[in-house]
DSSP file (Angstrom, degrees, kcal/mol; ACC not computed):
  #  RESIDUE AA STRUCTURE BP1 BP2  ACC     N-H-->O    O-->H-N    N-H-->O    O-->H-N    TCO  KAPPA ALPHA  PHI   PSI    X-CA   Y-CA   Z-CA
    1    1 A M     >        0   0    0      0, 0.0     4,-2.5     0, 0.0     5,-0.2   0.000 360.0 360.0 360.0 -35.5   11.2    1.3  -30.0
    2    2 A T  H  >  +     0   0    0      1,-0.2     4,-2.5     2,-0.2     5,-0.2   0.897 360.0  51.6 -63.3 -39.8   14.7    0.4  -30.8
    3    3 A K  H  > S+     0   0    0      1,-0.2     4,-2.0     2,-0.2    -1,-0.2   0.906 109.8  49.8 -62.6 -41.0   15.3    3.9  -32.2
    4    4 A R  H  >>S+     0   0    0      2,-0.2     5,-2.3     1,-0.2     4,-0.6   0.918 111.0  49.1 -64.3 -42.9   14.0    5.4  -29.0
    5    5 A D  H ><5S+     0   0    0     -4,-2.5     3,-0.9     1,-0.2    -2,-0.2   0.912 112.0  48.2 -62.6 -42.8   16.3    3.2  -26.9
    6    6 A K  H 3<5S+     0   0    0     -4,-2.5    -1,-0.2     1,-0.2    -2,-0.2   0.836 109.0  53.9 -66.8 -32.3   19.3    4.1  -29.0
    7    7 A A  H 3<5S-     0   0    0     -4,-2.0    -1,-0.2    -5,-0.2    -2,-0.2   0.586 116.5-115.7 -79.0  -9.0   18.4    7.8  -28.7
    8    8 A G  T <<5 +     0   0    0     -3,-0.9     2,-0.2    -4,-0.6    -3,-0.2   0.645  62.1 150.2  86.1  15.3   18.3    7.5  -24.9
    9    9 A H      < -     0   0    0     -5,-2.3    -1,-0.3    -6,-0.2     2,-0.2  -0.566  44.7-119.2 -81.8 145.6   14.6    8.3  -24.5
   10   10 A N        -     0   0    0     -2,-0.2     2,-0.1     1,-0.1    -1,-0.1  -0.490  22.2-119.8 -78.9 150.8   12.7    6.8  -21.6
   11   11 A T     >  -     0   0    0     -2,-0.2     4,-2.3     1,-0.1     5,-0.2  -0.383  32.6-104.5 -76.6 168.6    9.8    4.5  -22.1
   12   12 A V  H  > S+     0   0    0      1,-0.2     4,-2.5     2,-0.2     5,-0.2   0.914 123.4  51.7 -61.3 -42.7    6.4    5.6  -20.7
   13   13 A A  H  > S+     0   0    0      1,-0.2     4,-2.5     2,-0.2    -1,-0.2   0.907 109.8  48.8 -61.9 -42.4    6.8    3.1  -17.8
   14   14 A D  H  > S+     0   0    0      1,-0.2     4,-2.2     2,-0.2    -1,-0.2   0.903 111.3  50.0 -64.3 -40.6   10.3    4.4  -17.0
   15   15 A S  H  X S+     0   0    0     -4,-2.3     4,-2.0     2,-0.2    -2,-0.2   0.899 111.0  49.2 -64.4 -40.6    9.0    8.0  -17.0
   16   16 A L  H  X S+     0   0    0     -4,-2.5     4,-2.5     2,-0.2    -2,-0.2   0.917 110.4  50.4 -65.0 -43.7    6.2    7.0  -14.7
   17   17 A R  H  X S+     0   0    0     -4,-2.5     4,-1.9     1,-0.2    -2,-0.2   0.902 109.3  52.1 -59.5 -40.9    8.5    5.2  -12.3
   18   18 A E  H  X S+     0   0    0     -4,-2.2     4,-0.8     1,-0.2    -1,-0.2   0.899 110.1  48.4 -63.7 -41.0   10.8    8.3  -12.3
   19   19 A L  H >< S+     0   0    0     -4,-2.0     3,-0.7     1,-0.2     6,-0.3   0.918 111.5  49.2 -63.3 -44.0    7.8   10.5  -11.4
   20   20 A I  H 3< S+     0   0    0     -4,-2.5    -2,-0.2     1,-0.2    -1,-0.2   0.814 100.9  64.6 -68.8 -30.2    6.6    8.2   -8.6
   21   21 A R  H 3< S+     0   0    0     -4,-1.9     2,-0.5    -5,-0.2    -1,-0.2   0.808  85.7  83.3 -63.2 -29.1   10.1    8.0   -7.1
   22   22 A K  S XX S-     0   0    0     -4,-0.8     4,-1.6    -3,-0.7     3,-1.2  -0.668  77.9-143.3 -81.8 122.9   10.0   11.7   -6.3
   23   23 A E  H 3> S+     0   0    0     -2,-0.5     4,-0.6     1,-0.3    -1,-0.2   0.836  97.7  56.6 -55.9 -38.3    8.2   12.2   -3.0
   24   24 A D  H 34 S+     0   0    0      1,-0.2    -1,-0.3     2,-0.1    -4,-0.1   0.804 115.2  37.7 -65.7 -28.4    6.6   15.5   -4.1
   25   25 A N  H <> S+     0   0    0     -3,-1.2     4,-2.5    -6,-0.3     5,-0.3   0.661  93.9  88.4 -94.2 -19.1    5.0   13.7   -7.1
   26   26 A R  H  X S+     0   0    0     -4,-1.6     4,-2.5     1,-0.2     5,-0.2   0.901  90.7  39.1 -54.7 -57.2    4.1   10.4   -5.6
   27   27 A R  H  X S+     0   0    0     -4,-0.6     4,-2.6     1,-0.2     5,-0.2   0.927 116.6  49.0 -65.3 -46.3    0.6   11.0   -4.2
   28   28 A P  H  > S+     0   0    0      0, 0.0     4,-2.7     0, 0.0    -1,-0.2   0.905 114.1  47.0 -60.4 -38.6   -0.6   13.2   -7.1
   29   29 A V  H  X S+     0   0    0     -4,-2.5     4,-2.3     2,-0.2     6,-0.3   0.920 112.3  49.5 -67.9 -42.7    0.6   10.6   -9.7
   30   30 A Q  H  X>S+     0   0    0     -4,-2.5     5,-2.7    -5,-0.3     4,-0.5   0.911 114.9  45.0 -61.4 -41.4   -0.9    7.7   -7.7
   31   31 A K  H ><5S+     0   0    0     -4,-2.6     3,-0.6     3,-0.2    -2,-0.2   0.915 111.3  52.7 -68.3 -42.8   -4.2    9.6   -7.5
   32   32 A L  H 3<5S+     0   0    0     -4,-2.7    -2,-0.2     1,-0.2    -1,-0.2   0.897 118.0  35.9 -60.0 -43.3   -4.2   10.6  -11.2
   33   33 A F  H 3<5S-     0   0    0     -4,-2.3    -1,-0.2    -5,-0.1    -2,-0.2   0.405 110.9-116.9 -93.8   2.2   -3.7    7.1  -12.4
   34   34 A G  T <<5 +     0   0    0     -3,-0.6     2,-0.5    -4,-0.5    -3,-0.2   0.833  54.9 164.0  68.4  32.0   -5.8    5.5   -9.8
   35   35 A L      < -     0   0    0     -5,-2.7     2,-0.5    -6,-0.3    -1,-0.2  -0.726  21.7-158.9 -86.1 124.7   -2.9    3.5   -8.3
   36   36 A T        -     0   0    0     -2,-0.5     2,-0.5     2,-0.0    -5,-0.0  -0.889   7.0-170.9-106.3 134.3   -3.6    2.2   -4.9
   37   37 A V        -     0   0    0     -2,-0.5    -2,-0.0     2,-0.0    -7,-0.0  -0.981  10.2-153.4-125.7 121.3   -0.8    1.3   -2.6
   38   38 A E        -     0   0    0     -2,-0.5     2,-0.1     1,-0.0    -2,-0.0  -0.834  22.6-127.6 -94.1 122.5   -1.4   -0.6    0.6
   39   39 A P        -     0   0    0      0, 0.0     2,-0.3     0, 0.0    -1,-0.0  -0.389  24.5-113.7 -67.8 145.1    1.3    0.1    3.2
   40   40 A E        -     0   0    0     -2,-0.1     2,-0.3     1,-0.0     0, 0.0  -0.587  31.5-157.6 -77.7 139.0    3.0   -2.9    4.7
   41   41 A V        -     0   0    0     -2,-0.3    -1,-0.0     1,-0.1     0, 0.0  -0.853  23.4-101.1-115.8 155.2    2.3   -3.4    8.4
   42   42 A S     >  -     0   0    0     -2,-0.3     4,-2.6     1,-0.1     5,-0.2  -0.311  33.2-112.8 -68.9 156.4    4.4   -5.3   10.9
   43   43 A P  H  > S+     0   0    0      0, 0.0     4,-2.3     0, 0.0     5,-0.2   0.861 118.0  54.6 -58.6 -35.5    3.2   -8.8   11.9
   44   44 A T  H  > S+     0   0    0      2,-0.2     4,-2.0     1,-0.2     5,-0.1   0.933 110.8  43.9 -64.3 -45.9    2.5   -7.5   15.4
   45   45 A L  H  > S+     0   0    0      2,-0.2     4,-2.7     1,-0.2    -1,-0.2   0.886 111.9  54.1 -66.2 -38.9    0.3   -4.7   14.1
   46   46 A A  H  X S+     0   0    0     -4,-2.6     4,-2.1     1,-0.2    -2,-0.2   0.911 109.8  46.7 -62.2 -42.5   -1.4   -7.1   11.6
   47   47 A S  H  X S+     0   0    0     -4,-2.3     4,-2.3     2,-0.2    -1,-0.2   0.868 111.7  51.8 -69.0 -34.8   -2.3   -9.5   14.4
   48   48 A L  H  X S+     0   0    0     -4,-2.0     4,-2.4     2,-0.2    -2,-0.2   0.924 110.1  48.2 -64.9 -44.3   -3.6   -6.7   16.6
   49   49 A L  H  X S+     0   0    0     -4,-2.7     4,-2.3     1,-0.2    -2,-0.2   0.890 111.3  51.1 -62.3 -39.6   -5.8   -5.4   13.8
   50   50 A L  H  X S+     0   0    0     -4,-2.1     4,-2.4     2,-0.2    -2,-0.2   0.917 109.9  49.3 -63.2 -43.6   -7.1   -8.9   13.3
   51   51 A A  H  X S+     0   0    0     -4,-2.3     4,-2.4     2,-0.2    -2,-0.2   0.894 110.2  51.2 -63.6 -40.0   -7.9   -9.3   17.0
   52   52 A I  H  X S+     0   0    0     -4,-2.4     4,-2.3     2,-0.2    -1,-0.2   0.926 110.8  48.5 -62.5 -44.5   -9.7   -5.9   17.0
   53   53 A D  H  X S+     0   0    0     -4,-2.3     4,-1.9     1,-0.2    -2,-0.2   0.905 111.2  50.5 -61.0 -41.9  -11.8   -7.0   13.9
   54   54 A Q  H  X>S+     0   0    0     -4,-2.4     5,-1.8     2,-0.2     6,-1.2   0.894 110.2  49.2 -65.6 -39.8  -12.6  -10.3   15.6
   55   55 A V  H ><5S+     0   0    0     -4,-2.4     3,-0.7     1,-0.2    -1,-0.2   0.918 111.0  50.2 -64.6 -42.4  -13.7   -8.6   18.8
   56   56 A Q  H 3<5S+     0   0    0     -4,-2.3    -1,-0.2     1,-0.2    -2,-0.2   0.841 113.2  46.0 -64.8 -32.5  -15.9   -6.2   16.8
   57   57 A Q  H 3<5S-     0   0    0     -4,-1.9    -1,-0.2    -5,-0.2    -2,-0.2   0.540 112.2-121.2 -87.0  -7.4  -17.5   -9.1   15.0
   58   58 A G  T <<5S+     0   0    0     -4,-0.8    -3,-0.2    -3,-0.7    -4,-0.1   0.568  82.3 115.2  81.6   8.6  -18.0  -11.1   18.2
   59   59 A S      < +     0   0    0     -5,-1.8     2,-0.6    -6,-0.2    -4,-0.2   0.641  67.4  61.0 -87.3 -13.0  -15.9  -14.0   17.1
   60   60 A L        +     0   0    0     -6,-1.2    -2,-0.2     1,-0.1    -1,-0.2  -0.942  61.0 172.7-114.1 110.3  -13.2  -13.5   19.7
   61   61 A R        +     0   0    0     -2,-0.6     7,-2.3     1,-0.2     2,-0.5   0.729  62.3  46.0 -92.6 -23.6  -14.8  -13.8   23.1
   62   62 A L  E     +A   67   0A   0      5,-0.2     2,-0.4     3,-0.0    -1,-0.2  -0.955  56.3 165.2-131.3 115.9  -11.8  -13.6   25.5
   63   63 A V  E >  S-A   66   0A   0      3,-1.7     3,-1.9    -2,-0.5    -3,-0.0  -0.990  76.2 -16.7-129.6 122.5   -9.0  -11.2   25.2
   64   64 A S  T 3  S-     0   0    0     -2,-0.4    -1,-0.1     1,-0.3     3,-0.1   0.825 124.2 -57.5  55.0  36.4   -6.5  -10.6   28.0
   65   65 A G  T 3  S+     0   0    0      1,-0.2     2,-0.6     0, 0.0    -1,-0.3   0.508 110.2 120.2  78.2   3.6   -8.8  -12.3   30.5
   66   66 A I  E <   -A   63   0A   0     -3,-1.9    -3,-1.7     2,-0.0     2,-0.6  -0.901  59.1-138.6-105.5 123.6  -11.7   -9.9   29.9
   67   67 A D  E     -A   62   0A   0     -2,-0.6    -5,-0.2    -5,-0.2    -6,-0.1  -0.698  17.0-154.8 -83.8 122.8  -14.9  -11.5   28.6
   68   68 A H              0   0    0     -7,-2.3    -1,-0.0    -2,-0.6    -2,-0.0  -0.780 360.0 360.0 -97.4 140.3  -16.5   -9.4   25.9
   69   69 A P              0   0    0      0, 0.0    -1,-0.1     0, 0.0    -8,-0.1   0.503 360.0 360.0 -65.8 360.0  -20.3   -9.7   25.3
């Protein structure tokens, strides 16, 4: 590994990172290696999604003054 570093060759991890950085390669590389990436959502959107899930499960009975069955 030291010889490779001195010769200026990238490690496999560095090469993979380089591939993923390029937008055109990102999705195919993620799919090929089975890498799942969950996009970050804003706190407001996260709380809205949670409220929607709760309404669907029936655990949130009152939203904005409207009583849900």
